[in-house]
N, C-alpha and C positions, 0 to 999 in steps of 0.2 A: 540429638545426641551432641554433647558440647566437646570442644577440644581437650578438656581436662578428663573426659572419660576414656576407658579404653574402648578401642574399636575390636569387635568380635566377628571373626568370619568362620563360616563352617562350610566346607563343600557338601554338594547334594547327597553324596553317599553318608556323610556324618551329620546330616541336618536335624535330625531328630534330637540327638544329644546335644548338639549347638544350640537349639532352640530352648532346649530345657536349661542349659547352663545361662543362656541370656535372659531367661525368665527370672532365675534366682538373682541376677545381678540387677534387674530393674531396666534392661537394656532391650534393643532390637538388635537382631543380626544385621550387620553391615550387608549392603546388597552386593551380589556377585554374579557376574555372567561366566556360565560355562558352556561351551560349545563342543560338540562331538562331531568330528567331520567322517566323511565316508570311507577313508582309509584306516580309520582306526585311531587318528591323532586327535588332540584336544588342545583346547586352550582355556584359561580362566583369566579373569580380570576383575578389579574391584570397580564398582560403580558409583564410589565415591572417594574424594581425595584422602590418602593415607599420609599426606607429607606431613612430618614431624609428629606423628601418632604413634602410641603404644598400641602395638597390634597383636592379637592372639587369633591362632588357628586352631579350631578343635577337630579332630580328625583320628579315630581309632584306626590302626593299620592292621585290618584283619580281612581276609578274603570272605566273600559270600556271592549269592546271585547278583548283586548289584556290581560286582568288580573283583578282580583278584587283588592280592596283597600288592604285588607289583604295580597295578594299575593306579591304585590309591597312593602308594609311595611316590611314584613318578608325578602324577598330577599335584600331590601335595609340594613337592620340591620345586616345580615349574611355578606354582603361586607363590611360595616364599621368595623367589627370585624377583619374581615380578613385583611384589610389594616393596622389596628392597630397591629395585630399580625406580619406582614411583616415589621413594623418598621416606619411606617409613621409618620412624626414628628407632624403632625396636621391634623385632618380630619374634614372637614366643610360639613355638609348635607345641600345643597341648595334645599329647598322644597317650590317652589313657591305656589302651594296649600297643605297645611297641612290637612290632614285627621283628623277627631275626634274632631277638634277644636271646634265645635258647642256645644259639651258636655262638658261645661266648669264649670257647677255648678249642684247642686241637685235641680231638679224642682219638684220631686215627693219623698216620702219616699223611702229609701234604693237605690236611684239613683246612679249610678256610676259617678265618675268624670273623664272622659277619657282624657282629657287634660293633667291631672296630671301622669296618667298611661303612656301615649305615652311619655312624657318627661322621665320618668324613664327608659323606654326600650331604648331610644337613648343613656341615660347617662350610662346604665349597659354595653353597648357594647364598650364604649370608645369614643363616638363622642366628639370632642372638641368644637364645636360650631354649632349652626343652624342658618340658614338664610331664611325667609319666606317672603311672600307678602300678604299684607292687611288681616291677621288672623281675625278670627271673633270677637275676644274679646281681644285686645291687653294687658289689665292688667293680664287676667287671663294665657295668653301665657307667659308673663315675669316672671309671679310668680311660673308659674308650673316648669320652668328649673333651675337648679343650675348652668349649664354651661352658657357661653354668648348665648342669644337668640336676634339675629339680626333681624329687621324688617325693610321691605321696603314698600313704598305706590305706588300704581298706580295712585294716583290722580294727579299728575304733568303731566304724560302721558296722562291721560284722559281730563285734562283741557287744555292742549296745542292743543288736537285734537278738543275739543268743541268750544273753544273761537273764532275761525274765522267762525264757523257755526252758532255761536249765534249772531254774531255782528249785530247790529241794532235792537235786539229783545229783549223785556222787559221779564227777565227770573226770574223764581223761582226755588230754588232747593228744592227738597221735598224728606224727609225721610219717608220710608214707614210705620215706626213705631217710637215710642219715643226712643227705645234702638239705633237706628242707626242715632239719631239727630247730636251726635258730629261727626261723618264722614261725613254726609251731609253739616254740618256748615264749615268743613274743606274746602270742594270742593267749597262751596258757596264762601268763602273768596278767594280763589286761582282764581276762574273765575272772581270775582269782581275785584281782581288786574289786571289780563291780559285784561279785559274788559275796566278798568278805569272808572267804574260806579258801583251804586249800584245794587246788586242782591238780590232778595227776598228770604224768606226762608219759609217753611211750612212743617208741619208734620201729618200723619195721626195716629188715634187711631187703635190699633191693641190688639186683645184678642186671645189666644189661650189656647184651653183645649181639650184633649183626641184626638189630630191630626186634630182639626177643628181650623180654623182661621175665625175670623170675625171682623168687626168694619169698618165704611165707613166715619166717620166725618173727615174733613180737618181743621186743625188750621192753619189759615194764608190764605192770599188772592192770588188765583191762577187764578182768573177770567180774560179773555183776555190776559193772559200771556202763554208763553212757559215755561211748567212745565218739568223739569228734575229730574226724580226720580233716586235718589243714593241709592246703596246698595252695599254690599261687594260680594254676590254671587247670581246667579239665579239656583235654583235646579228645584222644580216642575213649577216655574214661576206664582203660584198662587198669592205669594205677589204683584209681579208687575202688573199682571192683575187686582187684586182688587184696587191697587193704582192708576192704569191709568183710571179705571172706575170711580173712586171717583173724580180725577181731572176733567175728562170731564163733570161729573154731576155738578161740582162747576164752570164750565164756561172755562176752560183752553182751549187756542186757539190750541196749539200743545203739544204732550206729548211725550217726549223722556225719555230714561232710560240709566244709566250707571253703570256697575258692573265690579268689577275686574274679578270674576270666573265664567266661563259659565259651571256649572256642568252638568245642562240638565238632569233631570230624565226623564224616557219614557213619563210621561205626560206633560212634558214642551211644546211640540209643540202645544197642544190644548190651553194651558194657554196663549202662547206668541201669538197666532193668534189673540188675542183680537184687535178688530178694533180701539179701543182708542189709542193703542201704535203704534205709527209711526215707531221709530227707536229703536234698542238697541244696545249701544257700550260695548263691553268686551274686555278682553285681551286674549292672546292664553296661560295663566297659565295652564289651561286644554284643551289639543289639540291633536288629532283632536277632536271637540265636537260631541255629539250623532247626528246621522243623524236627518236632519230636514227637513220638506216639503218645497218647493220652496217658497210658499207664506210666511213661517217664515224666511227662511234663507235669503231672499232678505231685512229682516229688520236689519238683523246682520251686524255690523261693527267690526272687530278684529283687535287689535293692538298689536304688538309685544313687548314683555318684554325683549327679548333677550339683548338689549343695555343695558338696566337697570341692569340686573343680571351680564352681564360682566364688567361694571363699578364698582358694588358693589364688586365683586371677586377682581377686580384690586385693588381697595382700601384697601379691608381687608389683602390682601396680602402683601402690603407694610406698614401695620398699619396705613392706613388713616382713615378719618372720613366719615360716611355715612349721616351726617346730611344735607350736601348741595344737595343730592339727593331727598330730601323731598319738594324741590320747583323747580316749572318750571323756565327757562330762562326769563329774563326781557322783552321779547317782548311783545308788546301791540295790542290789536285787537280792538281797540274803534270804 
């Protein structure tokens, strides 16, 4: 590895994704020592010099059997601080899944705004730049950080996969709520360009209070069509199941779903077993997913994000633009 190449680190909890990104870049992960102590404390240190180097840390901030969200976050913050202490010229935190991004505004009196606090933590340890994928609220994410906050979308990846699957079908992209309408609209437009024909749009009403969600009305025509429900993440799966049932009740012929992040809480298996939902396409931004029963796992298709992250790192390293990564190649699937 030469001084002109980026240094790529991945903590053990995110090593699988880190190795995949490194392979795409034609690099090896930089060596990293991680030690856990009996009292639960931890330390990380690079086993190679980072002085004057352009350094990238790959770590999705989600919880699983290997560690909690908070454990991953604290370890990453400590490592960033150490890299800066050791003279790294620039440290970019590559965070495909960004924890706490859903708490981006006050919805009840005295609510915290965790997205802003998270940004302050990264800034405090000297992070030079963050890069994430399909954050829940892009405007809130960009406004929370005072350092460069780069953003990627899985939309081109999802669209390239879905277009040949949907060729010859009459398709409508469905947002499970009004708040996700812009995200669904962007996917609808991209699919329309790849399919070289119009793709419909629809959205569901959704109300949330005290942890409960309701609302079944569908605004838009899904009858006799393939309904593609588009969302940024799947946690409990309740939103997808509710949307799938509503689309089936309104006459949808087939119902698919596409989301970037498969967070999958313990209750997700029951919700995703919903018979109306035929297939679910996600990325490996959160991987491995929580164990799912075979009947649910067979519905799941997982797309790799390592090529996208690697290309973004390559462009950032040389001062290039990420804008071209927001649209798929011009192949058509009419």
